[in-house]
C-alpha positions in Angstrom: -13.0 -4.9 21.6 -10.1 -3.9 23.8 -8.3 -1.6 21.3 -10.5 1.4 20.4 -8.4 2.1 17.3 -9.7 -1.1 15.7 -13.3 0.1 15.7 -14.9 1.0 12.4 -16.7 4.3 12.2 -20.1 2.5 12.4 -19.1 0.4 15.4 -17.6 3.4 17.2 -20.8 5.5 16.7 -22.8 2.6 18.2 -20.4 2.3 21.1 -20.5 6.0 21.8 -24.3 6.0 21.8 -24.3 3.0 24.2 -21.8 4.8 26.4 -19.4 1.9 26.2 -16.6 4.5 25.9 -16.4 8.3 25.5 -15.3 10.5 22.6 -12.4 11.6 24.8 -11.2 8.0 25.2 -11.6 7.3 21.5 -9.7 10.4 20.5 -7.0 9.8 23.1 -6.5 6.3 21.8 -5.9 7.6 18.3 -3.6 10.3 19.4 -1.5 7.8 21.3 -1.4 5.6 18.2 -0.5 8.6 16.1 2.4 9.5 18.4 3.7 5.9 18.2 3.4 6.0 14.4 5.2 9.3 13.7 7.8 7.4 11.7 5.2 6.9 9.0 5.1 10.7 8.5 1.4 10.8 7.9 0.7 14.3 9.3 2.3 17.6 8.3 0.5 19.4 11.1 -0.9 17.7 14.2 -3.9 19.2 15.9 -4.1 17.0 19.0 -4.9 19.7 21.6 -7.9 21.0 19.6 -9.0 17.4 19.0 -9.2 16.8 22.7 -11.3 19.9 23.3 -13.6 18.9 20.5 -13.9 15.4 22.0 -15.1 16.9 25.3 -17.7 18.9 23.5 -18.9 15.7 21.7 -19.2 13.9 25.0 -21.4 16.7 26.3 -23.7 16.4 23.3 -23.9 12.6 23.8 -24.8 13.2 27.5 -27.6 15.6 26.5 -28.9 13.3 23.8 -28.2 15.8 20.9 -25.3 14.0 19.3 -24.4 14.9 15.7 -24.3 12.3 12.9 -20.6 11.6 13.2 -20.0 13.0 16.6 -16.6 12.2 18.2 -15.1 10.3 15.1 -11.4 11.1 14.7 -10.3 11.6 11.1 -7.3 12.9 9.1 -7.7 15.9 6.8 -5.6 15.9 3.7 -3.5 19.1 3.8 -5.1 20.3 0.5 -8.3 21.4 2.4 -8.1 24.9 3.8 -8.8 24.8 7.5 -9.5 28.1 9.3 -6.6 29.1 11.5 -4.7 25.9 10.9 -1.7 25.7 8.6 -2.5 24.5 5.1 0.5 23.7 2.9 -0.6 21.4 0.1 2.7 19.7 1.0 4.6 22.6 -0.6 7.3 24.8 0.9 5.8 27.7 -1.0 2.7 27.6 1.4 4.6 26.9 4.6 3.1 28.9 7.4 -0.1 29.8 5.5 -3.1 29.8 7.8 -6.3 30.3 5.9 -8.9 32.8 7.3 -11.7 30.5 6.0 -12.8 26.8 6.0 -13.2 24.6 2.9 -16.8 23.5 2.4 -16.0 19.7 2.7 -14.0 20.1 6.0 -16.7 22.5 7.3 -19.4 19.9 6.5 -17.6 17.2 8.3 -16.9 19.4 11.3 -20.6 20.4 11.4 -21.5 16.7 11.6 -19.1 16.2 14.6 -15.9 14.7 13.2 -12.7 15.6 15.0 -9.6 16.3 12.9 -6.4 14.9 14.4 -4.1 16.6 11.8 -3.4 17.7 8.3 -2.3 14.6 6.3 0.8 14.6 4.1 0.5 14.3 0.3 2.4 14.7 -2.9 3.1 18.4 -3.4 0.0 20.1 -4.8 -1.4 16.6 -5.2 1.0 15.9 -8.1 2.3 12.4 -7.8 1.4 8.7 -7.3 3.8 7.7 -4.5 3.8 10.5 -1.9 7.5 11.0 -2.5 7.1 14.5 -4.0 6.0 16.2 -0.7 8.1 19.1 0.6 7.7 17.6 4.1 9.2 14.1 3.4 7.9 10.8 2.2 4.9 9.1 3.8 5.7 5.4 4.6 3.1 2.7 3.9 2.4 0.7 7.1 2.5 -2.5 5.1 5.7 -4.5 4.4 6.6 -7.2 2.0 7.1 -10.6 3.5 10.7 -11.1 4.3 11.7 -7.6 3.2 12.0 -4.6 5.5 12.1 -1.9 2.8 9.8 1.0 3.2 7.0 1.0 0.7 5.1 4.0 -0.8 1.5 4.4 0.3 0.4 5.6 -3.2 -0.5 9.2 -4.0 -1.3 11.9 -3.9 -3.4 11.2 -0.8 -0.8 8.9 0.7 -0.8 10.4 4.2 -4.6 10.0 4.5 -4.6 6.4 3.2 -1.6 5.4 5.4 -3.3 7.0 8.5 -6.5 5.0 8.1 -4.5 1.8 7.3 -2.3 2.3 10.3 -5.3 2.7 12.7 -4.3 6.3 13.6 -7.4 7.7 12.1 -10.9 6.2 11.6 -11.4 7.9 8.3 -9.8 10.5 6.1 -10.4 13.0 3.4 -8.7 12.8 0.1 -8.8 14.4 -3.4 -8.7 12.5 -6.6 -7.6 14.2 -9.8 -6.4 11.1 -11.8 -6.6 8.4 -9.1 -5.3 10.0 -6.0 -7.9 8.4 -3.7 -8.3 5.0 -5.4 -4.7 4.1 -6.0 -3.5 4.8 -2.4 -6.5 3.0 -1.1 -5.4 -0.1 -3.1 -1.8 0.2 -1.9 -2.8 0.5 1.8 -5.5 -2.1 1.9 -8.5 0.2 2.6 -11.5 1.5 0.8 -11.6 4.9 -1.0 -14.2 6.6 -3.2 -14.0 9.3 -5.8 -17.6 10.5 -6.2 -18.9 12.0 -9.4 -17.3 15.3 -10.4 -19.5 18.0 -8.8 -20.8 15.8 -6.0 -18.5 17.4 -3.4 -17.7 21.1 -3.4 -14.2 22.2 -4.4 -14.4 25.5 -2.5 -11.4 25.8 -0.2 -9.5 22.9 -1.8 -6.1 24.1 -3.1 -6.5 23.6 -6.8 -4.4 21.4 -9.0 -6.6 20.7 -12.1 -10.0 22.3 -11.7 -11.9 20.2 -14.2 -10.7 17.0 -12.6 -10.2 17.5 -8.8 -12.8 15.9 -6.6 -12.9 15.3 -2.9 -13.8 11.9 -1.4 -13.3 9.8 1.7 -11.1 6.9 2.9 -12.2 4.4 5.4 -11.7 0.8 6.3 -14.9 -0.5 4.7 -17.7 0.4 2.4 -20.2 1.4 5.1 -17.8 3.9 6.7 -17.1 5.5 3.3 -20.8 5.8 2.8 -21.2 7.5 6.1 -18.4 10.0 5.4 -19.5 10.8 1.9 -23.0 11.6 3.1 -21.5 14.4 5.3 -19.0 15.6 2.7 -21.3 15.8 -0.3 -23.8 18.5 -1.2 -24.4 21.5 -3.4 -22.4 24.6 -2.6 -23.2 28.0 -4.2 -19.6 29.0 -3.6 -18.4 26.4 -6.2 -19.7 26.9 -9.8 -18.9 23.2 -10.6 -21.0 21.9 -7.6 -24.1 20.1 -8.8 -27.4 21.0 -7.1 -29.1 17.6 -6.5 -30.1 15.8 -3.3 -27.5 13.7 -1.5 -29.0 10.2 -0.8 -28.5 8.1 2.3 -25.7 6.0 0.9 -26.0 3.4 3.6 -29.7 2.6 2.9 -29.1 0.1 0.0 -25.8 -1.4 1.1 -27.3 -4.8 1.8 -29.5 -4.9 -1.3 -27.1 -7.2 -3.1 -26.4 -7.4 -6.8 -29.1 -9.7 -8.2 -30.5 -8.0 -11.3 -27.5 -5.8 -11.8 -25.2 -6.0 -14.8 -21.4 -5.7 -14.2 -19.3 -4.7 -17.1 -15.8 -5.9 -17.7 -13.9 -3.6 -20.1 -11.6 -5.7 -22.3 -9.2 -2.7 -22.8 -8.2 -2.8 -19.2 -6.3 -6.1 -19.6 -3.1 -4.2 -20.3 0.4 -5.7 -20.9 2.7 -5.2 -17.9 0.0 -5.5 -15.3 1.1 -7.7 -12.4 -0.3 -11.2 -13.1 -1.6 -11.5 -9.5 -3.8 -8.4 -10.1 -5.2 -9.9 -13.3 -5.9 -13.1 -11.4 -7.6 -11.1 -8.5 -9.7 -9.3 -11.1 -10.9 -12.7 -12.5 -11.8 -13.8 -8.9 -13.7 -10.5 -8.3 -15.7 -11.1 -11.5 -16.5 -14.6 -10.2 -17.5 -13.3 -6.7 -20.1 -10.9 -8.2 -21.3 -13.6 -10.6 -21.8 -16.0 -7.7 -23.7 -13.3 -5.8 -26.2 -13.0 -8.7 -24.8 -10.3 -10.9 -24.8 -10.7 -14.7 -21.3 -10.2 -16.2 -21.1 -8.5 -19.5 -18.2 -7.6 -21.7 -17.9 -4.0 -22.7 -15.5 -1.8 -24.7 -13.9 1.5 -23.8 -12.0 2.0 -27.1 -10.3 5.2 -26.2 -8.8 4.0 -23.0 -5.4 3.7 -24.7 -5.3 7.5 -25.1 -6.5 8.5 -21.6 -3.1 8.7 -20.0 -1.6 10.9 -22.7 -4.7 13.1 -22.7 -4.6 13.5 -19.0 -1.0 14.6 -19.0 -1.8 17.4 -21.4 -5.0 18.7 -19.7 -3.9 18.3 -16.0 -0.6 20.2 -16.4 -2.3 22.9 -18.5 -4.7 23.5 -15.7 -2.0 23.3 -13.1 0.2 25.9 -14.9 -2.8 28.3 -14.7 -3.8 27.5 -11.1 -0.3 27.7 -9.7 0.4 31.1 -11.3 -1.1 32.7 -8.1 1.9 31.6 -6.0 4.1 34.6 -6.8 5.5 35.7 -3.4 3.3 38.8 -3.4 0.0 37.9 -1.8 0.7 35.0 0.5 3.1 32.1 1.1 6.9 32.1 0.7 8.6 35.2 -0.7 12.3 35.3 -1.8 13.4 38.9 -2.5 15.0 39.6 -5.8 16.5 42.6 -7.6 13.1 43.5 -9.1 9.6 42.1 -9.4 10.4 39.5 -12.1 13.4 38.4 -10.2 11.3 38.0 -7.0 8.8 35.9 -8.9 11.5 33.6 -10.3 13.4 33.2 -7.1 10.2 32.6 -5.0 8.8 29.9 -7.4 12.2 28.2 -7.8 12.6 28.0 -4.0 9.0 27.1 -3.2 8.1 24.5 -5.9 9.6 21.0 -6.0 10.9 19.2 -9.1 7.6 17.4 -10.1 5.5 20.6 -9.7 8.0 22.6 -11.8 8.0 19.8 -14.4 4.2 19.9 -14.7 4.0 23.7 -14.8 6.5 23.7 -17.7 4.6 21.0 -19.6 1.3 22.9 -19.0 2.7 26.2 -20.1 4.1 24.6 -23.2 0.8 23.0 -24.3 -1.1 26.3 -23.8 1.4 28.4 -25.6 0.8 30.0 -29.0 1.5 27.6 -31.8 0.9 24.5 -29.6 -2.5 25.2 -28.1 -4.4 23.6 -31.0 -1.9 20.8 -31.6 -2.0 19.6 -27.9 -4.6 21.2 -25.6 -7.5 21.4 -28.0 -6.8 18.0 -29.4 -6.7 16.6 -25.8 -10.1 18.2 -25.1 -11.6 16.4 -28.1 -10.2 13.1 -27.1 -11.5 13.6 -23.6 -15.0 13.9 -25.0 -14.6 10.6 -26.8 -13.5 9.0 -23.5 -16.6 10.3 -21.8 -18.7 8.9 -24.7 -17.2 5.5 -24.2 -18.5 5.4 -20.7 -21.9 6.6 -21.7 -22.1 3.8 -24.3 -20.8 1.2 -21.9 -23.4 2.1 -19.3 -26.2 1.4 -21.8 -25.2 -2.3 -21.3 -24.3 -2.4 -17.6 -24.8 -0.7 -14.2 -21.2 -0.6 -13.0 -17.8 -1.6 -14.3 -15.2 -3.8 -12.5 -11.5 -3.3 -13.2 -8.1 -3.4 -11.4 -7.3 -0.3 -9.4 -3.5 -0.2 -10.1 -1.2 -2.3 -12.3 1.0 -3.3 -9.3 0.9 -3.6 -5.5 2.8 -1.0 -3.5 6.5 -0.7 -4.4 9.5 0.4 -2.4 10.4 4.0 -2.0 12.9 4.9 -4.8 12.0 1.7 -6.8 10.0 3.2 -9.6 10.3 6.9 -8.9 13.3 7.9 -11.0 11.5 7.8 -14.3 8.4 10.2 -14.3 6.8 8.3 -17.2 6.9 5.0 -15.2 5.3 6.8 -12.3 2.6 8.2 -14.5 1.6 4.7 -15.6 0.5 4.0 -12.0 -2.7 5.8 -12.8 -3.5 4.0 -16.1 -6.6 2.3 -14.7 -7.9 5.3 -12.7 -7.4 8.2 -15.1 -10.2 7.3 -17.7 -13.0 7.7 -15.1 -11.5 11.0 -13.9 -11.4 12.3 -17.5 -15.1 11.4 -17.8 -16.1 12.7 -14.4 -17.5 9.3 -13.4 -17.5 8.0 -9.8 -15.1 5.3 -8.9 -13.9 3.4 -5.8 -11.3 0.9 -4.7 -12.0 -2.1 -2.5 -9.4 -4.4 -1.0 -10.0 -8.0 -2.0 -6.8 -10.0 -1.3 -3.1 -10.2 -0.8 -0.2 -10.7 -3.2 2.3 -13.5 -2.7 4.4 -10.9 -0.9 1.6 -10.2 1.5 0.6 -6.8 0.1 -3.0 -5.7 -0.4 -4.6 -5.8 -3.8 -7.6 -3.6 -4.7 -10.3 -3.8 -7.4 -12.0 -0.7 -8.8 -15.7 -0.2 -9.3 -16.8 2.6 -11.8 -20.3 3.8 -11.7 -22.8 5.9 -13.6 -22.8 9.7 -12.9 -24.4 10.5 -9.5 -25.2 6.8 -8.9 -22.8 6.2 -6.1 -25.6 4.2 -4.4 -25.4 1.4 -6.9 -21.6 1.4 -6.7 -21.8 1.1 -2.9 -24.2 -1.8 -3.2 -21.8 -3.7 -5.4 -18.8 -2.7 -3.2 -20.6 -4.1 -0.2 -21.2 -7.4 -2.0 -17.6 -7.6 -3.1 -16.4 -6.8 0.4 -18.7 -9.5 1.9 -17.4 -12.1 -0.6 -13.7 -11.2 -0.3 -13.7 -11.2 3.5 -10.5 -9.0 3.5 -9.5 -8.8 7.2 -5.7 -8.5 6.8 -3.9 -5.6 8.6 -0.4 -4.3 8.3 2.1 -6.9 9.8 3.3 -4.5 12.6 -0.3 -3.8 13.8 -2.2 -6.4 15.8 -5.9 -6.7 15.4 -7.8 -7.0 18.7 -10.0 -10.0 19.2 
């Protein structure tokens, strides 16, 4: 393979061990590609100089025979993960210039295993959005284009910078966070694989909080095996996070080739929703047939409260956001706009520092938590959330995993669907239920639309059974044989 940026993580690790190329060469190839792709606006902060130094250290470890599990692998770090001494903005102007004095657990775990961060990836401000158009640092552009149309497309959100970087071959993998679909939906839009593990599988320590009962870190990569390698490093119990679950992290790659014979795949009837792009429904049917042909038993299941998941999410998530974002007051860190008094300083700082979508969600959240409305909205939403969780519990008595679409449409043009916030919220209609229930989910690219855009299918698994989900994903990946790349990137022979 002549172009080092076309390696998968697994093949790059093999090449490094065989000394076919060095970590310095691998990192330099990705830095060069990143410089050529700056128009995509994937990174808020580039850390190329540090990456080169880390690559030299990786090569020394390879020379001594003491290489780390992911030594020398260049990745993108979503700019929601605090990185010691490196600017962390959450894509908000209110945190511009903030350099944390500590490292998030997930980024620390990856660094400990040898990954090399090329930069802090752009995102929707405070992870609030499904298009990566709410960033205080400009839109991320999807490397894919429609056939015969040169309009810039959204990469999905909130982890759009991470997904676009992996798709554009300027990072081999990336971190993301998923609150209501922010790993799975951009993975589908960008034609790559992304997984949201079970809530509690990865530590939230050092991740800038949006909605604490929903936020969960996970990886992006170009295939199932690479996601499994990254999640193995990212996951684990952390005493610094009270929501982190203390249970062993398995070797997710061990069962990848086990196949699906003997497994039951559930197809929830409630996910066949009006307004879904017909090509996506057709691809869903093909995915079901692929798994059936591979030996899985297909069963119909019901998730009756699916219809209420979106509304429930947009009560609970803004409520938690309004509480979490109260800390940005211009007093302790971040932007400060002086006012005539303390209250005036608060108001001016938050007005100047927060974008429109963040302000909208803070206001919604404050409203549903206010006296007189708490029981009518927030408490009722909590009760519905429990019913959504019970739906999944009941469904998993009949099957091992669920197969659904990831998003109702392929990627759309910047500005095409972004004027109406409710239309934008509908992007997460297939991903939100699993987030509300804390279940693991992942998106796998399985085909192209008539316009030449990637289409993804979603697998949803039982709690802490990412292994089975990876098994099914690998089978789907093998059957689909998705090898397409963005039209302006040439795949090496």
